[in-house]
C-alpha positions as CSV (number, residue, x, y, z in Angstrom):
1,X,-8.0,-6.3,-1.7
2,X,-7.9,-5.5,2.0
3,X,-5.5,-4.4,4.5
4,X,-5.0,-5.7,7.9
5,X,-2.6,-5.2,10.8
6,X,-1.0,-8.4,12.1
7,X,-2.9,-8.3,15.1
8,X,-6.3,-8.3,13.4
9,X,-5.1,-10.7,11.0
10,X,-4.3,-13.0,14.0
11,X,-7.8,-12.5,15.5
12,X,-9.9,-12.9,12.3
13,X,-7.5,-15.3,10.6
14,X,-10.5,-17.7,9.6
15,X,-12.7,-14.7,8.4
16,X,-9.8,-13.8,6.1
17,X,-9.2,-16.9,4.8
18,X,-12.8,-17.2,3.8
19,X,-12.4,-13.7,2.1
20,X,-9.4,-15.3,0.1
21,X,-11.2,-18.5,-0.8
22,X,-13.9,-16.0,-2.5
23,X,-11.1,-14.6,-4.6
24,X,-10.0,-11.5,-2.6
25,X,-6.3,-10.7,-1.7
26,X,-5.4,-9.8,1.8
27,X,-2.4,-7.7,2.8
28,X,-0.9,-8.2,6.2
29,X,0.8,-5.1,7.8
30,X,3.0,-4.4,10.9
31,X,3.6,-1.3,12.1
32,X,2.1,0.2,8.8
33,X,4.5,-1.9,6.5
34,X,3.5,-4.8,4.3
35,X,4.9,-8.1,5.8
36,X,2.5,-10.7,4.0
37,X,0.0,-11.1,1.0
38,X,-2.6,-13.9,1.3
39,X,-4.0,-14.8,-2.3
40,X,-6.2,-17.3,-3.7
41,X,-4.5,-20.9,-4.4
42,X,-3.9,-21.1,-8.2
43,X,-4.0,-17.4,-9.0
44,X,-2.1,-16.8,-12.3
45,X,1.3,-15.6,-11.9
46,X,0.7,-12.5,-14.3
47,X,-2.6,-11.7,-12.2
48,X,-0.6,-12.0,-9.1
49,X,2.2,-9.9,-10.0
50,X,-0.3,-7.1,-11.3
51,X,-2.3,-7.4,-7.7
52,X,1.2,-7.0,-6.2
53,X,2.2,-4.0,-8.0
54,X,-1.1,-2.5,-7.1
55,X,-0.7,-3.2,-3.8
56,X,2.7,-1.7,-3.5
57,X,1.3,1.4,-5.5
58,X,-1.4,2.0,-3.1
59,X,1.1,1.6,-0.1
60,X,3.4,4.1,-1.8
61,X,0.2,6.4,-2.3
62,X,-0.6,6.3,1.1
63,X,2.9,7.1,2.6
64,X,2.8,9.9,0.0
65,X,-0.5,11.1,1.7
66,X,1.0,10.7,5.1
67,X,4.1,12.9,4.4
68,X,1.8,15.6,2.7
69,X,-0.3,15.6,6.0
70,X,2.6,15.8,8.1
71,X,4.1,19.0,6.1
72,X,0.7,20.7,6.1
73,X,0.5,20.1,9.8
74,X,3.9,21.7,9.8
75,X,2.7,24.7,7.7
76,X,5.0,23.5,4.9
77,X,3.3,24.1,1.2
78,X,4.7,23.3,-2.1
79,X,3.5,25.0,-5.1
80,X,3.5,22.7,-8.6
81,X,6.7,24.7,-9.6
82,X,8.5,23.9,-6.5
83,X,8.0,20.3,-7.2
84,X,9.0,20.6,-10.6
85,X,11.9,22.5,-10.0
86,X,13.1,19.9,-7.2
87,X,12.4,17.1,-9.5
88,X,14.2,18.7,-12.4
89,X,17.3,19.8,-10.3
90,X,20.5,18.6,-11.3
91,X,19.2,17.2,-14.6
92,X,20.6,18.4,-18.2
């Protein structure tokens, strides 16, 4: 799976279609957010769903990493205990 921005997808569409024809999935983003998936024709539904979940998980992980780096740049640091405490706050 590869991720490309909308402009790059437009300029390299033929190349991307060749990759999809070879079985690869292409995620197209705009301003860092996924707007489309190009998948090979005939991909089984279960496989397509699994790949969609993997793509979404990768997108979420990238968002988490961006936030972590932003916080580090601002000098904000959390310990594991801080994170667990925040998670458990309000739970019974």
